[in-house]
C-alpha positions, 0 to 999 in steps of 0.5 A: 471393540475398544481394542480394535479401535485402539489398534486401528488408531495406532496403525492409521498414518493420518491419525499418527500425523495428527497426534500431539507429540509431547516432549519427554520430561526429564528431571532437571540436572541439579547444578552443584554450587562451586567452592569459590567465587567466579569459578562458575557463572551463568549467562543468558539473554533477556528481551526484546525489551522496550527500545531505549537508546537503541538497546533492546536486549540485555545480557545477564551474568550471575556468579554461581557462588556469590550470586553477584549479578551483572547486566549489559544492554545490547542493541542486537542479540547476535553472537558478536554482541554477546561475546563482546559484552561478556568480555567487557562486562565480566572477563575484564573485571573478574577474569575468566571463569572455569565454567560457563552455564548457558541455555542452548540459544543460538548465540551461545551455540555459535562458532564464535562463542565456542572459540571464545570459551576455548581461548579463555580456557573454560568449560561450557555446560548447557541447561536441559532443553524444555527445563528452565528450572535447571537454570532456576537461579538465573530464571528467578533473578530474571523475574526479579530484574524485570520486576525492578525495572518495571517499577522504575519504568513507571516513573518515566525512566528508560530501562538502560538509565535505571539498570545501574540503580536496579543492579545496586539494589539487587546486589545489596539486598539481604538474602535469607538463604545466604544470611548476607547480601551478594555484595557482602560475599564479594567484598566482605562488607556491606555497600552504602546505598545512596539513601544512607548518605543522607542523615535524618534532620 
């Protein structure tokens, strides 16, 4: 009888339509660490965030080798806004990377972004759908960034005002696995943070 029920359910069209289809889970592709800084960067968007100074989104950029982070507030999450922020915040400071890794967001799949990556001569790789872990470094950094911003927001400061201080902290914090900070990997020395300007009296 069980065999008959199973066979009937497999051939019943309404049963098949009502069935919950799960996405096939594949192991996320491991992204190799490049052999030099600024060779490969990760881009992503976070938001919507609390509206502050007309900004609601944030473009995040992290160098795969040094883990140096940049973040640019955006008023809108359009391909144009993302492309402009990427150029002014990253390319104008560090040059064009060889590889850009993004998720499959509409901004990164746009024709404008395709043209931009072609013009600067870089290859684009995409993370696996349904597997944020394939871009785990950036996902972890997002959690850290949001937590740090939340701490500052509790002090009645808007997130765009807090962002430079939060970035300074994240760039100078010691990382156990790197045995240094991201700032040390980038500049070859530690950065003085504002608290170090004051001597104990």
